[in-house]
C-alpha positions, -999 to 999 in steps of 0.1 A, spaced: -257 -152 -74 -247 -154 -39 -245 -124 -14 -219 -123 6 -218 -98 41 -185 -90 61 -196 -75 96 -213 -100 126 -245 -99 138 -251 -111 169 -280 -116 190 -294 -132 222 -320 -153 225 -335 -182 253 -353 -211 252 -377 -218 278 -367 -256 285 -383 -284 305 -348 -282 332 -368 -265 362 -387 -237 371 -373 -204 361 -346 -220 335 -335 -205 310 -304 -218 281 -287 -189 268 -270 -189 236 -256 -160 213 -262 -164 178 -240 -152 144 -254 -137 111 -252 -176 102 -289 -181 118 -302 -156 90 -295 -183 65 -317 -215 60 -284 -236 69 -284 -219 99 -316 -226 114 -322 -226 156 -335 -253 167 -368 -249 187 -372 -280 212 -402 -266 233 -433 -249 230 -419 -211 244 -392 -196 225 -379 -159 232 -359 -137 208 -349 -108 229 -325 -90 204 -338 -96 167 -306 -101 142 -303 -70 118 -296 -84 75 -303 -116 58 -275 -138 68 -249 -148 44 -272 -156 13 -298 -134 -3 -325 -169 -7 -358 -154 -12 -356 -124 -35 -371 -106 -68 -402 -122 -59 -435 -94 -73 -449 -76 -48 -486 -88 -46 -470 -126 -43 -487 -142 -20 -464 -171 -10 -432 -159 -6 -414 -126 9 -406 -104 -22 -369 -97 -9 -352 -110 27 -345 -78 52 -337 -88 84 -342 -128 89 -339 -157 113 -349 -189 111 -358 -216 128 -369 -254 132 -389 -276 149 -405 -310 150 -446 -315 163 -445 -337 197 -474 -356 187 -495 -364 157 -524 -326 162 -530 -295 146 -499 -268 153 -509 -233 155 -490 -202 172 -483 -167 178 -453 -146 171 -457 -117 197 -437 -91 195 -418 -70 224 -425 -34 202 -460 -30 185 -440 -11 157 -426 -38 145 -442 -52 117 -432 -94 119 -436 -117 86 -431 -152 81 -429 -183 58 -435 -221 70 -416 -251 49 -420 -286 53 -387 -296 66 -381 -334 60 -371 -325 22 -335 -337 10 -319 -308 1 -342 -283 16 -324 -248 17 -308 -254 -17 -344 -256 -31 -356 -227 -12 -330 -204 -26 -340 -225 -60 -374 -220 -53 -380 -255 -59 -397 -258 -32 -427 -235 -18 -440 -227 12 -464 -243 34 -476 -210 52 -473 -174 42 -482 -143 63 -474 -113 51 -495 -85 56 -493 -57 78 -488 -54 115 -524 -47 130 -513 -27 165 -550 -32 175 -539 -70 179 -505 -58 196 -489 -68 162 -492 -106 163 -492 -125 137 -491 -169 136 -514 -198 126 -550 -203 141 -574 -233 135 -601 -206 125 -582 -187 101 -596 -195 69 -567 -186 46 -533 -209 40 -513 -179 23 -519 -141 31 -503 -114 11 -487 -84 18 -508 -48 24 -536 -49 51 -551 -87 59 -549 -105 83 -523 -112 108 -530 -151 111 -531 -181 87 -546 -216 81 -533 -240 109 -512 -269 97 -523 -306 106 -490 -322 112 -476 -359 119 -456 -368 151 -419 -355 146 -424 -338 114 -401 -313 109 -409 -278 94 -391 -248 86 -401 -213 99 -387 -180 91 -393 -148 106 -384 -114 86 -386 -75 94 -395 -60 66 -379 -23 82 -352 -24 112 -359 -46 138 -367 -19 172 -366 -53 198 -370 -89 199 -404 -114 199 -415 -145 216 -429 -174 197 -456 -195 215 -468 -231 200 -502 -247 206 -511 -281 198 -545 -294 194 -547 -322 208 -519 -315 229 -492 -336 235 -493 -359 268 -475 -345 300 -442 -357 305 -436 -389 325 -414 -396 355 -384 -409 350 -381 -446 352 -365 -464 378 -336 -481 378 -352 -513 380 -370 -503 344 -341 -504 321 -318 -528 304 -287 -536 293 -283 -541 250 -254 -559 243 -244 -560 204 -220 -578 186 -205 -579 150 -188 -606 135 -177 -616 102 -205 -647 86 -178 -667 78 -152 -669 100 -174 -662 128 -144 -633 144 -158 -603 157 -149 -569 132 -148 -535 143 -177 -518 130 -198 -487 129 -236 -486 140 -266 -464 139 -294 -471 159 -333 -456 159 -355 -459 187 -334 -463 219 -336 -424 222 -369 -404 213 -361 -389 185 -328 -391 179 -303 -415 159 -271 -430 180 -240 -435 159 -211 -458 177 -176 -466 153 -145 -483 158 -154 -514 182 -167 -550 176 -186 -550 206 -207 -522 220 -230 -519 259 -258 -495 263 -280 -491 292 -312 -478 277 -353 -479 288 -374 -515 287 -393 -522 258 -376 -498 236 -383 -509 196 -349 -507 179 -336 -505 138 -297 -509 145 -275 -504 109 -237 -515 107 -216 -505 84 -177 -518 77 -152 -513 50 -154 -543 23 -189 -557 37 -227 -553 32 -245 -535 52 -269 -547 74 -302 -534 93 -319 -552 122 -354 -546 138 -355 -556 178 -386 -557 194 -389 -543 226 -391 -561 261 -383 -566 297 -357 -588 294 -329 -580 317 -302 -579 293 -308 -578 248 -286 -593 226 -280 -585 192 -255 -603 170 -248 -590 133 -228 -613 108 -213 -593 82 -209 -605 44 -185 -592 20 -195 -572 -9 -206 -591 -35 -212 -573 -73 -250 -577 -77 -261 -583 -44 -294 -568 -40 -302 -551 -4 -339 -542 5 -339 -513 22 -375 -519 38 -369 -491 64 -368 -465 35 -406 -458 32 -427 -428 18 -460 -417 24 -489 -427 -2 -487 -414 -37 -460 -387 -23 -419 -384 -27 -421 -374 10 -399 -399 33 -414 -411 67 -398 -398 97 -390 -440 105 -367 -441 75 -340 -423 86 -318 -445 103 -320 -465 67 -312 -434 50 -285 -427 74 -265 -461 73 -268 -465 34 -251 -427 32 -223 -444 63 -220 -474 37 -212 -456 3 -187 -431 26 -174 -461 39 -165 -483 6 -151 -453 -20 -150 -475 -48 -190 -492 -52 -213 -480 -75 -251 -486 -65 -282 -484 -82 -312 -472 -65 -346 -492 -73 -377 -471 -66 -411 -489 -58 -450 -481 -55 -475 -497 -38 -502 -501 -68 -524 -534 -61 -552 -546 -88 -535 -518 -114 -512 -526 -140 -477 -507 -139 -488 -472 -156 -469 -446 -161 -481 -426 -135 -465 -456 -114 -430 -455 -133 -431 -420 -124 -433 -419 -90 -408 -449 -85 -386 -429 -99 -390 -398 -81 -389 -417 -53 -353 -432 -61 -346 -395 -70 -353 -386 -34 -327 -413 -21 -305 -404 -50 -305 -365 -43 -298 -375 1 -267 -392 -11 -257 -363 -30 -265 -339 -2 -243 -362 17 -212 -355 -7 -213 -392 -22 -194 -386 -57 -229 -389 -83 -208 -413 -109 -212 -434 -83 -251 -439 -80 -280 -442 -104 -312 -445 -98 -346 -457 -119 -382 -464 -110 -396 -501 -112 -435 -490 -101 -458 -519 -90 -442 -546 -115 -422 -564 -81 -442 -553 -49 -437 -577 -20 -471 -581 -12 -492 -580 -42 -525 -578 -25 -514 -564 6 -538 -570 39 -530 -540 61 -508 -506 65 -475 -524 69 -478 -545 39 -483 -513 16 -461 -498 32 -433 -526 27 -444 -523 -7 -436 -486 -8 -397 -490 -7 -365 -487 -22 -337 -516 -30 -304 -508 -36 -283 -530 -56 -244 -529 -56 -231 -527 -97 -191 -534 -89 -169 -526 -64 
């Protein structure tokens, strides 16, 4: 059941951004930030919220849990949701420092790279990876958070440690943090993130001489004529996928040595993805040749890769997931089959492999569903290790290539 609130809740928070000394970006927030879908992105290592939100947002997402549960709040009271990425592969910890020592702050942390994460939290299909619901310790200024030396991942309500164990993360890994006051907030708080090892210091801006031009031309593979198409470009800007549409030729100015993944979509054509290796050439020219959609066409999305023995999609797969979504949106009559594969050299195609590959295909299926692709246009199947690209992988790259998803066009 979804509960709606009619009153507005406004708060002001500030981000310590790396713009210039003493500059803070101010923004007004609404009660929508009390829900997972309105999570505020924290781009830096320090975040200050001077006026904590009152209420649980528009939706009571966490509720009806026993008081002795060590993973979940009993229910949301006065919550604000955040999301953040790790800048490097590291162990991440943080302090939540209340401005008023009387405030008792609790928190949960969730893995963020899960399709439909907010709905799954509400339905308890996923669980927090860290929790601290202990009573505030005024001897510690009522601070709480994560620490490397903390022994427990979860700390239940009542008297207990104010800190849970730090989290080992990969570069770019996305996490969600929900902060909850059990009682009406008296003041705000500051969140300070810590990294061990820390990220490298910011690099000075490159001079204009260290940049290059990227030129992308899109043509019909049969006629050779230019065609307007939509693009996704990953790698040109850190931690961001660039999208563009409406032209047959695109020109960008970018840093040298950028490894790119470029995806291309046009109605009536098969989507195409290419990798471009970084270089110091003054101009990088890429030609994308599009072929008409043909039923039975089999496309390897070799950039949708997974963590070993898991259904978690690697961060590097973001642009491939996006281009598949754009393909389905641009061609509303196309029906496809999502085929999942695993890396299992020297093993028979076991039930476990079939189940894992099916779950991986379903991850992509759910991603498309979240992005409003009609379910009747998508089916999925797990093929286990029966069709490995590298039956005897020699390195990590070949193993990752075996953990893949392929798309078969059934009809258009």
